[in-house]
C-alpha positions as MATLAB code, in Angstrom:
seq = 'MIQIHPTFWLYAVICVFGFFFIKIKLPETKGRRLEEIERKLTG';
ca = [
      26.212   41.507   -8.363;
      27.907   38.214   -6.479;
      31.607   39.414   -6.390;
      34.395   37.113   -7.075;
      36.074   36.268   -3.703;
      32.568   34.715   -1.601;
      32.547   32.442   -4.774;
      35.484   31.239   -4.309;
      35.147   30.794   -0.792;
      31.755   29.117   -1.131;
      33.249   26.411   -3.849;
      36.647   25.999   -0.941;
      33.863   24.732    1.307;
      32.160   22.865   -0.968;
      35.288   21.067   -1.652;
      36.211   20.164    1.588;
      32.580   18.944    2.837;
      32.786   16.371   -0.801;
      36.095   15.267    0.485;
      35.233   14.722    3.465;
      32.137   12.850    2.548;
      34.183   10.766    0.174;
      36.746    9.951    2.603;
      33.584    8.388    5.267;
      31.034    6.847    3.221;
      32.890    4.789    0.330;
      34.932    1.756    0.774;
      39.047    1.411    1.176;
      40.020   -0.625   -1.761;
      43.371   -0.940   -1.653;
      45.573   -3.801   -2.302;
      42.170   -6.333   -2.529;
      40.871   -8.112   -5.041;
      37.826   -7.112   -7.103;
      36.056  -10.275   -5.567;
      36.412   -9.300   -2.414;
      34.970   -6.116   -3.442;
      32.624   -6.939   -5.163;
      31.134   -9.738   -1.753;
      31.415   -6.721    0.210;
      29.325   -4.262   -1.606;
      26.745   -6.824   -2.818;
      26.532   -7.980    0.458;
];
């Protein structure tokens, strides 16, 4: 039977990994126009 504490720790680790993955992989779009973002993403 799985205990409750390791489950929450696993969830926390997955959340932290997801946070850093998104922070590194997604481009910053604050203050940019939609056309600029579209041009950058489509190459």
